[in-house]
C-alpha positions as semicolon CSV with decimal commas, in nm:
position;residue;x (nm);y (nm);z (nm)
1;M;-7,536;-2,591;14,464
2;A;-7,913;-2,620;14,482
3;P;-8,065;-2,960;14,401
4;R;-8,118;-3,016;14,030
5;R;-8,471;-3,091;13,913
6;L;-8,421;-3,317;13,620
7;R;-8,673;-3,466;13,379
8;I;-8,526;-3,632;13,071
9;L;-8,775;-3,811;12,850
10;L;-8,642;-4,066;12,604
11;G;-8,800;-4,275;12,334
12;A;-8,826;-4,585;12,551
13;M;-9,053;-4,411;12,800
14;A;-9,422;-4,490;12,772
15;G;-9,659;-4,227;12,641
16;C;-9,394;-4,010;12,477
17;G;-9,487;-4,088;12,122
18;L;-9,119;-4,124;12,030
19;A;-8,992;-4,387;11,793
20;L;-8,714;-4,526;11,582
21;A;-8,803;-4,446;11,224
22;Q;-8,664;-4,554;10,892
23;A;-8,572;-4,217;10,748
24;T;-8,666;-4,243;10,382
25;A;-8,833;-3,902;10,420
26;P;-8,675;-3,594;10,581
27;V;-8,641;-3,615;10,957
28;A;-8,756;-3,304;11,139
29;V;-8,748;-3,179;11,497
30;S;-8,915;-2,864;11,629
31;S;-8,876;-2,644;11,934
32;P;-9,115;-2,693;12,228
33;D;-9,307;-2,378;12,123
34;G;-9,312;-2,488;11,757
35;N;-9,143;-2,174;11,623
36;I;-8,811;-2,329;11,517
37;R;-8,789;-2,635;11,294
38;M;-8,476;-2,823;11,186
39;S;-8,497;-3,082;10,911
40;F;-8,242;-3,339;10,786
41;S;-8,236;-3,530;10,459
42;A;-7,993;-3,699;10,221
43;P;-8,094;-3,615;9,863
44;G;-7,865;-3,789;9,617
45;G;-7,668;-3,933;9,909
46;R;-7,557;-3,590;10,038
47;L;-7,648;-3,521;10,399
48;V;-7,805;-3,175;10,446
49;Y;-8,012;-2,982;10,699
50;D;-8,231;-2,673;10,691
51;V;-8,378;-2,447;10,959
52;S;-8,694;-2,237;10,966
53;F;-8,834;-1,982;11,211
54;R;-9,208;-1,921;11,230
55;G;-9,255;-2,090;10,896
56;K;-8,985;-1,896;10,710
57;L;-8,658;-2,053;10,605
58;V;-8,352;-1,918;10,786
59;L;-8,102;-2,166;10,644
60;T;-8,172;-2,351;10,318
61;P;-8,031;-2,703;10,263
62;S;-7,675;-2,692;10,396
63;A;-7,425;-2,975;10,374
64;L;-7,294;-3,176;10,669
65;G;-6,979;-3,383;10,668
66;L;-6,623;-3,436;10,782
67;E;-6,300;-3,425;10,583
68;I;-6,093;-3,714;10,717
69;Q;-5,726;-3,730;10,637
70;G;-5,649;-4,018;10,401
71;Q;-6,017;-4,109;10,353
72;P;-6,312;-3,992;10,140
73;V;-6,537;-3,719;10,282
74;L;-6,769;-3,863;10,545
75;G;-7,122;-3,750;10,457
76;A;-7,109;-3,751;10,075
77;D;-7,258;-4,093;9,989
78;V;-7,490;-4,166;10,278
79;E;-7,841;-4,244;10,385
80;I;-8,027;-4,177;10,707
81;A;-8,080;-4,532;10,827
82;S;-8,292;-4,445;11,130
83;S;-8,367;-4,172;11,377
84;Q;-8,457;-4,152;11,744
85;A;-8,648;-3,862;11,894
86;G;-8,643;-3,744;12,252
87;K;-8,687;-3,455;12,493
88;I;-8,487;-3,283;12,762
89;D;-8,644;-3,076;13,036
90;E;-8,431;-2,991;13,338
91;T;-8,369;-2,697;13,568
92;Y;-8,030;-2,629;13,719
93;T;-7,855;-2,349;13,902
94;L;-7,530;-2,166;13,829
95;P;-7,304;-1,998;14,087
96;A;-7,249;-1,715;13,837
97;G;-7,397;-1,605;13,507
98;K;-7,676;-1,401;13,351
99;S;-7,932;-1,585;13,567
100;K;-7,906;-1,811;13,869
101;E;-8,169;-2,065;13,766
102;V;-8,162;-2,203;13,413
103;R;-8,417;-2,414;13,232
104;N;-8,281;-2,654;12,972
105;Q;-8,579;-2,753;12,757
106;C;-8,559;-2,886;12,404
107;N;-8,670;-3,154;12,164
108;T;-8,401;-3,383;12,027
109;V;-8,328;-3,622;11,747
110;A;-8,036;-3,854;11,679
111;L;-7,978;-3,967;11,319
112;D;-7,802;-4,292;11,238
113;V;-7,617;-4,205;10,915
114;R;-7,449;-4,477;10,705
115;E;-7,253;-4,482;10,383
116;T;-7,413;-4,654;10,087
117;K;-7,073;-4,755;9,947
118;D;-6,763;-4,918;10,086
119;P;-6,608;-4,880;10,339
120;S;-6,962;-4,845;10,483
121;R;-6,861;-4,602;10,755
122;R;-7,124;-4,468;10,991
123;F;-7,176;-4,173;11,221
124;T;-7,449;-4,003;11,420
125;V;-7,581;-3,649;11,397
126;E;-7,741;-3,534;11,721
127;A;-7,966;-3,228;11,717
128;R;-8,142;-3,027;11,985
129;V;-8,400;-2,759;11,913
130;Y;-8,483;-2,502;12,179
131;N;-8,724;-2,211;12,185
132;D;-8,422;-1,981;12,137
133;G;-8,225;-2,179;11,881
134;A;-8,098;-2,510;11,753
135;A;-7,776;-2,706;11,770
136;F;-7,622;-3,015;11,616
137;R;-7,303;-3,217;11,645
138;Y;-7,129;-3,514;11,490
139;V;-7,056;-3,832;11,686
140;V;-6,825;-4,084;11,518
141;P;-6,838;-4,427;11,685
142;E;-6,553;-4,673;11,700
143;Q;-6,551;-4,889;11,385
144;D;-6,306;-5,090;11,178
145;A;-6,264;-4,811;10,922
146;I;-6,207;-4,537;11,183
147;K;-6,011;-4,636;11,490
148;E;-5,835;-4,301;11,504
149;L;-6,019;-3,999;11,367
150;R;-5,794;-3,749;11,188
151;I;-6,013;-3,455;11,086
152;A;-5,864;-3,213;10,835
153;N;-6,174;-2,994;10,836
154;E;-6,551;-3,004;10,856
155;R;-6,781;-2,983;10,556
156;T;-7,039;-2,802;10,770
157;Q;-7,223;-2,532;10,575
158;F;-7,456;-2,248;10,670
159;V;-7,650;-2,147;10,357
160;F;-7,869;-1,846;10,434
161;A;-8,218;-1,817;10,289
162;K;-8,142;-1,462;10,170
163;D;-7,861;-1,210;10,173
164;A;-7,817;-1,092;10,529
165;T;-7,657;-0,811;10,723
166;T;-7,366;-0,953;10,918
167;F;-7,160;-0,817;11,208
168;P;-6,839;-1,018;11,183
169;L;-6,515;-1,023;11,380
170;I;-6,259;-1,087;11,106
171;L;-5,925;-1,220;11,231
172;R;-5,591;-1,222;11,050
173;N;-5,516;-1,590;11,120
174;F;-5,572;-1,875;11,367
175;R;-5,330;-1,735;11,626
176;T;-5,480;-1,421;11,772
177;S;-5,622;-1,298;12,102
178;W;-5,962;-1,230;11,939
179;E;-5,905;-0,858;11,995
180;D;-6,040;-0,664;11,699
181;N;-6,330;-0,441;11,597
182;Y;-6,654;-0,586;11,467
183;R;-6,774;-0,478;11,123
184;T;-7,106;-0,434;10,948
185;V;-7,120;-0,587;10,601
186;A;-7,363;-0,771;10,374
187;L;-7,312;-1,146;10,377
188;S;-7,248;-1,138;10,003
189;G;-6,979;-0,874;10,056
190;I;-6,753;-1,075;10,289
191;H;-6,427;-1,154;10,111
192;P;-6,367;-1,528;10,066
193;E;-6,024;-1,507;10,230
194;S;-6,166;-1,350;10,549
195;L;-6,144;-1,566;10,860
196;I;-6,461;-1,502;11,059
197;A;-6,474;-1,568;11,432
198;V;-6,784;-1,694;11,609
199;P;-7,018;-1,589;11,751
200;L;-7,132;-1,426;11,428
201;L;-7,447;-1,216;11,451
202;T;-7,659;-1,181;11,137
203;E;-7,993;-1,024;11,049
204;L;-8,214;-1,171;10,778
205;P;-8,460;-0,885;10,715
206;G;-8,818;-0,991;10,772
207;V;-8,712;-1,337;10,889
208;A;-8,499;-1,347;11,204
209;F;-8,181;-1,257;11,383
210;L;-7,941;-1,552;11,368
211;A;-7,614;-1,597;11,556
212;I;-7,375;-1,884;11,483
213;T;-7,140;-2,008;11,754
214;E;-7,028;-2,332;11,918
215;A;-7,052;-2,500;12,257
216;N;-6,872;-2,770;12,456
217;I;-6,536;-2,763;12,276
218;E;-6,338;-3,054;12,422
219;N;-6,065;-3,264;12,261
220;Y;-6,131;-3,069;11,942
221;S;-6,026;-2,742;11,783
222;G;-6,216;-2,415;11,752
223;M;-6,445;-2,340;11,459
224;Y;-6,429;-2,036;11,231
225;L;-6,633;-1,944;10,924
226;M;-6,537;-1,851;10,569
227;H;-6,748;-1,711;10,287
228;D;-6,789;-1,923;9,975
229;E;-6,718;-1,712;9,666
230;R;-6,927;-1,953;9,454
231;N;-7,241;-1,898;9,665
232;A;-7,303;-1,547;9,796
233;R;-7,528;-1,679;10,074
234;Q;-7,300;-1,955;10,207
235;L;-7,062;-1,973;10,501
236;S;-6,851;-2,283;10,564
237;A;-6,680;-2,410;10,876
238;R;-6,302;-2,396;10,907
239;L;-6,129;-2,564;11,200
240;A;-5,814;-2,429;11,364
241;P;-5,524;-2,650;11,248
242;H;-5,259;-2,810;11,462
243;I;-4,954;-2,592;11,521
244;D;-4,712;-2,862;11,404
245;D;-4,925;-3,001;11,118
246;A;-5,144;-2,756;10,927
247;G;-5,304;-3,042;10,734
248;V;-5,494;-3,175;11,035
249;S;-5,716;-3,009;11,294
250;V;-5,832;-3,293;11,518
251;V;-5,672;-3,624;11,608
252;V;-5,875;-3,835;11,846
253;K;-5,960;-4,197;11,919
254;T;-6,315;-4,303;11,843
255;P;-6,582;-4,282;11,971
256;A;-6,555;-3,906;11,930
257;P;-6,812;-3,622;11,946
258;S;-6,761;-3,280;11,790
259;P;-6,857;-2,959;11,968
260;W;-7,213;-2,840;11,922
261;R;-7,268;-2,609;11,624
262;V;-7,510;-2,354;11,769
263;L;-7,776;-2,149;11,590
264;M;-7,925;-1,880;11,815
265;I;-8,252;-1,760;11,657
266;A;-8,497;-1,489;11,760
267;D;-8,716;-1,210;11,630
268;S;-8,502;-0,945;11,802
269;P;-8,137;-0,917;11,905
270;G;-8,233;-0,872;12,269
271;R;-8,382;-1,220;12,285
272;L;-8,051;-1,364;12,163
273;L;-7,871;-1,194;12,452
274;E;-8,108;-1,354;12,702
275;S;-8,045;-1,704;12,564
276;Q;-7,888;-1,977;12,778
277;I;-7,838;-2,220;12,490
278;V;-7,457;-2,222;12,511
279;N;-7,464;-2,320;12,879
280;N;-7,739;-2,576;12,817
281;L;-7,526;-2,761;12,563
282;N;-7,247;-2,828;12,814
283;P;-7,226;-3,110;13,069
284;P;-7,326;-3,051;13,433
285;P;-7,066;-2,938;13,689
286;A;-6,769;-3,170;13,733
287;F;-6,776;-3,115;14,109
288;A;-7,054;-3,064;14,363
289;D;-6,921;-2,808;14,613
290;T;-6,917;-2,462;14,458
291;S;-6,939;-2,270;14,785
292;W;-6,578;-2,153;14,748
293;I;-6,650;-1,987;14,412
294;K;-6,705;-1,624;14,506
295;P;-6,739;-1,377;14,217
296;G;-6,678;-1,010;14,279
297;K;-6,512;-0,684;14,177
298;A;-6,141;-0,605;14,195
299;S;-5,917;-0,303;14,192
300;W;-5,640;-0,339;13,935
301;D;-5,283;-0,213;13,925
302;W;-5,210;-0,245;13,551
303;W;-5,445;-0,037;13,339
304;S;-5,352;0,306;13,471
305;G;-4,979;0,232;13,448
306;P;-4,734;0,297;13,736
307;Y;-4,938;0,597;13,846
308;D;-5,105;0,713;14,167
309;E;-5,171;1,058;14,308
310;N;-5,090;1,206;14,647
311;V;-4,911;0,898;14,779
312;N;-4,588;0,871;14,978
313;F;-4,441;0,580;14,779
314;K;-4,317;0,521;14,428
315;P;-4,593;0,348;14,228
316;G;-4,488;0,018;14,074
317;K;-4,460;-0,351;14,145
318;N;-4,399;-0,331;14,518
319;F;-4,568;-0,394;14,850
320;E;-4,664;-0,030;14,908
321;T;-4,850;0,006;14,578
322;S;-5,032;-0,324;14,624
323;K;-5,129;-0,234;14,982
324;H;-5,269;0,093;14,848
325;Y;-5,494;-0,098;14,606
326;V;-5,596;-0,342;14,879
327;D;-5,699;-0,048;15,095
328;F;-5,901;0,098;14,808
329;S;-6,082;-0,234;14,758
330;A;-6,158;-0,261;15,129
331;Q;-6,288;0,097;15,150
332;S;-6,498;0,057;14,835
333;G;-6,653;-0,279;14,920
334;F;-6,466;-0,463;14,645
335;Q;-6,385;-0,824;14,717
336;Y;-6,047;-0,845;14,542
337;F;-5,727;-0,683;14,423
338;M;-5,591;-0,800;14,087
339;L;-5,208;-0,813;14,099
340;D;-5,098;-0,811;13,738
341;A;-4,773;-0,897;13,558
342;G;-4,436;-0,834;13,720
343;W;-4,484;-0,982;14,067
344;S;-4,288;-1,304;14,001
345;T;-3,915;-1,364;13,962
346;R;-3,775;-1,349;13,609
347;I;-3,576;-1,644;13,482
348;K;-3,425;-1,718;13,143
349;A;-3,703;-1,702;12,887
350;G;-3,742;-1,972;12,624
351;N;-3,930;-1,981;12,294
352;N;-4,275;-1,826;12,349
353;D;-4,208;-1,832;12,721
354;S;-4,250;-1,538;12,959
355;G;-3,955;-1,660;13,163
356;S;-4,102;-1,622;13,512
357;D;-4,098;-1,846;13,817
358;I;-4,449;-1,807;13,954
359;A;-4,354;-1,995;14,269
360;K;-4,109;-1,715;14,365
361;P;-4,240;-1,359;14,410
362;I;-3,991;-1,074;14,376
363;P;-3,863;-0,946;14,713
364;E;-4,019;-0,601;14,660
365;M;-4,367;-0,756;14,679
366;K;-4,321;-0,887;15,037
367;M;-4,578;-1,143;14,930
368;P;-4,642;-1,312;15,269
369;E;-4,690;-0,972;15,431
370;L;-4,913;-0,849;15,147
371;L;-5,135;-1,157;15,156
372;A;-5,165;-1,142;15,534
373;Y;-5,257;-0,774;15,521
374;A;-5,514;-0,828;15,244
375;K;-5,671;-1,110;15,445
376;S;-5,700;-0,881;15,747
377;Q;-5,895;-0,639;15,523
378;N;-6,120;-0,917;15,381
379;V;-5,971;-0,865;15,036
380;G;-5,849;-1,152;14,819
381;V;-5,545;-1,113;14,594
382;W;-5,567;-1,258;14,244
383;L;-5,241;-1,330;14,060
384;W;-5,157;-1,286;13,690
385;A;-4,950;-1,546;13,502
386;H;-4,837;-1,614;13,147
387;W;-4,983;-1,940;13,017
388;T;-4,639;-2,088;12,952
389;D;-4,553;-2,047;13,319
390;I;-4,881;-2,212;13,416
391;D;-4,820;-2,498;13,174
392;R;-4,472;-2,551;13,311
393;Q;-4,547;-2,502;13,682
394;M;-4,915;-2,585;13,727
395;D;-4,857;-2,886;13,952
396;E;-4,626;-2,682;14,174
397;A;-4,790;-2,342;14,162
398;F;-5,158;-2,422;14,212
399;P;-5,107;-2,604;14,546
400;L;-4,881;-2,318;14,652
401;F;-5,140;-2,055;14,556
402;E;-5,400;-2,245;14,755
403;K;-5,165;-2,250;15,056
404;W;-5,110;-1,875;15,020
405;G;-5,488;-1,817;15,022
406;V;-5,497;-1,685;14,665
407;P;-5,859;-1,705;14,537
408;G;-5,788;-1,699;14,164
409;V;-5,546;-1,671;13,876
410;K;-5,561;-1,465;13,559
411;I;-5,391;-1,658;13,276
412;D;-5,282;-1,470;12,965
413;F;-5,153;-1,481;12,606
414;M;-5,277;-1,823;12,488
415;D;-5,386;-1,664;12,158
416;R;-5,493;-1,997;12,003
417;D;-5,779;-2,246;12,001
418;D;-5,620;-2,544;11,829
419;Q;-5,683;-2,887;11,980
420;W;-5,377;-2,876;12,210
421;M;-5,467;-2,534;12,347
422;V;-5,831;-2,631;12,402
423;D;-5,699;-2,921;12,610
424;F;-5,483;-2,674;12,807
425;Y;-5,797;-2,483;12,911
426;H;-5,952;-2,806;13,037
427;R;-5,636;-2,910;13,223
428;V;-5,621;-2,570;13,389
429;A;-5,989;-2,579;13,486
430;R;-5,952;-2,926;13,640
431;K;-5,631;-2,859;13,829
432;A;-5,750;-2,518;13,950
433;A;-6,071;-2,673;14,083
434;E;-5,867;-2,929;14,277
435;H;-5,700;-2,638;14,457
436;H;-6,003;-2,409;14,494
437;L;-5,881;-2,152;14,244
438;M;-6,104;-1,941;14,022
439;V;-5,979;-1,870;13,668
440;D;-5,991;-1,571;13,435
441;F;-5,857;-1,656;13,087
442;H;-5,704;-1,358;12,903
443;G;-5,559;-1,364;12,554
444;A;-5,836;-1,616;12,510
445;Y;-6,081;-1,752;12,257
446;K;-6,454;-1,694;12,303
447;P;-6,649;-1,874;12,579
448;D;-6,818;-2,200;12,487
449;G;-7,004;-2,279;12,809
450;L;-6,704;-2,433;12,985
451;S;-6,809;-2,250;13,301
452;R;-7,113;-2,474;13,340
453;T;-6,894;-2,783;13,371
454;W;-6,609;-2,601;13,545
455;P;-6,783;-2,313;13,729
456;N;-6,449;-2,200;13,872
457;V;-6,371;-2,064;13,522
458;I;-6,576;-1,752;13,585
459;T;-6,481;-1,518;13,299
460;R;-6,249;-1,465;13,006
461;E;-6,130;-1,190;12,776
462;G;-6,135;-1,261;12,400
463;V;-6,231;-0,901;12,330
464;L;-6,083;-0,568;12,226
465;G;-6,137;-0,414;12,566
466;L;-6,062;-0,096;12,755
467;E;-5,685;-0,163;12,756
468;Y;-5,666;-0,058;12,390
469;N;-5,717;0,304;12,495
470;K;-5,354;0,295;12,610
471;W;-5,222;0,274;12,252
472;S;-5,510;0,330;12,009
473;A;-5,837;0,510;11,938
474;R;-6,023;0,186;11,860
475;V;-6,243;0,160;12,170
476;T;-6,515;0,391;12,046
477;P;-6,869;0,423;12,185
478;D;-6,996;0,235;11,877
479;H;-6,752;-0,046;11,949
480;N;-6,876;-0,076;12,308
481;V;-7,237;-0,100;12,193
482;M;-7,151;-0,357;11,927
483;L;-6,982;-0,582;12,185
484;A;-7,311;-0,623;12,367
485;F;-7,471;-0,774;12,055
486;T;-7,177;-0,987;11,940
487;R;-6,904;-1,103;12,177
488;L;-7,142;-1,121;12,476
489;L;-7,356;-1,379;12,293
490;A;-7,088;-1,637;12,374
491;G;-7,065;-1,570;12,747
492;P;-6,889;-1,363;13,017
493;M;-6,652;-1,093;12,894
494;D;-6,363;-0,942;13,090
495;Y;-6,357;-0,603;12,920
496;T;-6,229;-0,421;13,235
497;P;-6,466;-0,120;13,245
498;G;-6,449;0,186;13,469
499;G;-6,224;0,433;13,290
500;F;-6,293;0,766;13,461
501;H;-6,057;0,993;13,264
502;N;-6,337;1,065;13,018
503;A;-6,270;1,269;12,705
504;T;-6,450;1,365;12,387
505;P;-6,321;1,204;12,066
506;A;-6,163;1,538;11,973
507;E;-5,972;1,551;12,302
508;F;-5,885;1,183;12,322
509;V;-5,516;1,089;12,313
510;P;-5,387;0,731;12,364
511;R;-5,138;0,710;12,649
512;N;-5,001;0,442;12,879
513;E;-5,034;0,631;13,207
514;Q;-5,372;0,772;13,309
515;P;-5,539;0,642;12,991
516;M;-5,837;0,830;12,856
517;V;-6,168;0,683;12,740
518;M;-6,385;0,842;12,472
519;T;-6,718;0,780;12,646
520;S;-6,901;0,965;12,919
521;R;-6,859;0,872;13,284
522;A;-7,221;0,757;13,295
523;H;-7,144;0,525;13,001
524;Q;-6,850;0,369;13,187
525;T;-7,065;0,328;13,498
526;A;-7,342;0,159;13,299
527;L;-7,098;-0,095;13,153
528;F;-7,093;-0,273;13,491
529;V;-7,455;-0,369;13,420
530;V;-7,452;-0,401;13,042
531;Y;-7,148;-0,634;13,031
532;E;-7,164;-0,970;13,206
533;S;-6,851;-1,074;13,398
534;P;-6,862;-1,248;13,737
535;F;-6,507;-1,123;13,800
536;E;-6,507;-0,754;13,715
537;M;-6,206;-0,526;13,720
538;V;-6,260;-0,164;13,823
539;S;-5,984;-0,052;13,595
540;D;-5,865;0,296;13,693
541;Y;-5,634;0,405;13,975
542;P;-5,788;0,460;14,323
543;E;-5,761;0,837;14,346
544;I;-5,967;0,903;14,034
545;Y;-6,273;0,741;14,199
546;Q;-6,243;0,908;14,537
547;G;-6,507;1,173;14,592
548;T;-6,705;1,082;14,278
549;K;-7,080;1,033;14,282
550;E;-7,045;0,711;14,082
551;L;-6,831;0,527;14,338
552;A;-7,144;0,455;14,543
553;F;-7,290;0,274;14,242
554;L;-6,967;0,083;14,169
555;S;-6,953;-0,029;14,530
556;K;-7,308;-0,165;14,523
557;V;-7,341;-0,319;14,176
558;P;-7,312;-0,702;14,195
559;T;-7,136;-0,933;13,948
560;T;-7,382;-1,224;13,979
561;W;-7,746;-1,213;13,880
562;D;-8,074;-1,391;13,939
563;E;-8,223;-1,285;13,607
564;M;-8,170;-1,044;13,318
565;R;-8,384;-0,872;13,059
566;V;-8,302;-0,668;12,751
567;L;-8,525;-0,361;12,760
568;N;-8,402;-0,168;12,453
569;A;-8,185;-0,293;12,169
570;K;-8,076;-0,168;11,830
571;V;-7,764;-0,334;11,696
572;G;-7,472;-0,093;11,692
573;D;-7,677;0,202;11,819
574;Y;-7,791;0,149;12,178
575;I;-7,887;-0,109;12,439
576;T;-8,058;-0,121;12,778
577;I;-8,020;-0,425;13,003
578;G;-8,187;-0,485;13,339
579;R;-8,041;-0,735;13,585
580;R;-8,184;-0,853;13,917
581;H;-7,984;-0,949;14,224
582;G;-8,210;-1,051;14,511
583;K;-8,470;-0,778;14,551
584;E;-8,266;-0,514;14,371
585;W;-8,260;-0,432;14,000
586;Y;-7,978;-0,263;13,814
587;V;-8,040;-0,108;13,474
588;G;-7,763;-0,003;13,235
589;S;-7,804;0,187;12,909
590;I;-7,530;0,289;12,664
591;T;-7,538;0,454;12,325
592;G;-7,288;0,478;12,043
593;S;-7,191;0,793;11,858
594;R;-7,553;0,905;11,810
595;P;-7,730;1,079;12,101
596;V;-8,059;0,918;12,194
597;E;-8,332;0,928;12,457
598;L;-8,467;0,586;12,549
599;D;-8,788;0,488;12,722
600;I;-8,744;0,234;13,004
601;P;-9,065;0,059;13,118
602;L;-9,048;-0,074;13,474
603;E;-9,292;-0,361;13,420
604;F;-9,023;-0,608;13,536
605;L;-9,062;-0,483;13,895
606;P;-9,295;-0,665;14,134
607;A;-9,580;-0,480;14,300
608;G;-9,489;-0,219;14,558
609;D;-9,282;0,095;14,590
610;F;-8,915;0,119;14,502
611;V;-8,640;0,378;14,510
612;A;-8,443;0,446;14,191
613;E;-8,096;0,600;14,209
614;I;-8,034;0,730;13,855
615;Y;-7,688;0,823;13,725
616;S;-7,728;1,004;13,393
617;D;-7,529;1,217;13,154
618;A;-7,537;1,580;13,263
619;K;-7,682;1,822;13,009
620;D;-7,331;1,933;12,912
621;A;-7,181;1,581;12,909
622;G;-7,136;1,602;12,533
623;E;-6,868;1,866;12,590
624;N;-6,770;1,763;12,944
625;P;-6,804;1,383;12,955
626;T;-6,702;1,355;13,322
627;H;-7,019;1,541;13,419
628;T;-7,312;1,336;13,545
629;S;-7,636;1,407;13,724
630;V;-7,773;1,193;14,005
631;E;-8,142;1,173;14,087
632;T;-8,326;0,970;14,351
633;R;-8,698;0,911;14,308
634;K;-8,973;0,671;14,407
635;V;-9,093;0,438;14,131
636;N;-9,323;0,140;14,076
637;R;-9,393;-0,108;13,799
638;T;-9,654;0,114;13,631
639;M;-9,400;0,389;13,559
640;R;-9,151;0,456;13,283
641;L;-8,812;0,622;13,312
642;K;-8,621;0,820;13,051
643;A;-8,258;0,763;12,957
644;P;-8,131;1,075;12,777
645;M;-7,780;1,002;12,648
646;V;-7,529;1,223;12,472
647;S;-7,297;1,090;12,202
648;G;-7,101;0,812;12,372
649;G;-7,324;0,846;12,673
650;G;-7,500;0,622;12,918
651;Q;-7,718;0,581;13,223
652;A;-7,693;0,353;13,527
653;I;-7,982;0,289;13,768
654;R;-8,003;0,107;14,099
655;I;-8,359;0,017;14,205
656;Y;-8,429;-0,117;14,552
657;P;-8,741;-0,163;14,769
658;A;-8,863;0,147;14,950
659;Q;-8,855;0,117;15,328
């Protein structure tokens, strides 16, 4: 990893103008550019905060506090005893992400909050305000009244300055895989019993776009939101409860910090997508050597079902099928083959247990021979595993996988983010790093920046992705566009793009083998740019790509980036994202159900001449969505390109220096 250039300025440093202040008046902290301001006060002994953007309130006074089991609410009868201001300004690099180099710049304040009545408990609220948002967290120190912190829930509120348009993911309960469709609804129209996942994108007309999420979840449970029926503009935090005790969400020894409650704020949704605030709120990497972390693309044997064309073997979980996929990866320039469920020996299953021995491959796989062959082709083989098998066999399996030369493991079906399961993610990340294994969490909760501290955790699911085409008609073009503005705010997303059996909505039929997708082929190609995932599955079976124009693009498009820019953005309608890798730029545009022609300025290019390879919807792609047109032309930074897209269409562009 490149050397970190760190400059942290604290109140004790001369010339900073920072001080400890008796906080009889509200305590405020602003972003470095002055656009975002967060203020804290305790009127009538009730701790509250508010947030403004460019002088307009985004959140009006909203309560802060913790519900502690067996004790009064912490935050109800308090005063701000003192505050300490500070600054952070550092630059660090990431082995994978939306940009290689990240600047972490913010102004900070820490509030010493104390109860005015017995038992005189105390806690700290830490806040950081960036140019792209604000964040705060609770820190409860060790004290006589709180040796062990048993949190039933938070009293954290988000009271909007006006009714807003929201784009929520509403889940049925606390035990899901976060796989559902996003909705569009007025804040005041959200039912009070709805359990809202974060990140939650909202638009306050004439004020700002605001997204609420969280960062650095450790030794804690995940946060959800619920609408308060007594206040049409209020959302309140709700923590995932323990599985064995629904009355408590967090049990931890003090001192204890909460995760960061994150407010991403901008004047346009595109600026939110460019934000690095979630990564910035996590600790630095837990290990120094990241040279073994190698993101890339993978062929995948699950999505298309046990199906291949013109082969002399029976497709399924066997050596011949896997070798076929390894060959496809090698020929296409993909770094990996993803070997999904069914490769390991079945044993007696227990309660919520997949019942597999992941230390013993089935004989049909000829695992030593397969791994040796893949190595000879410079292709790594990732392995799928149920989380219960990982939990049971981690200490045995991870050293074995390392010995086999396996580069990574895809872990599935956790479907929870209670405190125990959050700890499981951290245990996996730590143990996998010890054995040089990358991790892809499926059946997962949203990212929280864990990949900054554990950069071997390179992607995760937590999304209603392409797999749903096998049994439903839920993966619509509008859904794909909405994901870019919602789920992607949290971090990398393993959606598994690349479905090339393209069909119109009228022709679409869900099926397990050879699944269809109801978007154009250019749309599916563009998803490799629009969606961020350092480990990217190319989902369909090998034969469907052979001889296609788009395979050249899929072979070239990277999965790591030096920088990214949102070039067009309208929530739910369309998006254009440009990403740079070295001297090359890749531009992806997708639209929902409405056809559109977008203008793409090339001002992001440096001076000089470039070549643009443009993969667009053919003129008849609305009726024949597999049809694309490919154009190669010289371009420079003074020019503009057009992206004409049919319903459910897209465009993918590779731009590289002219020779």
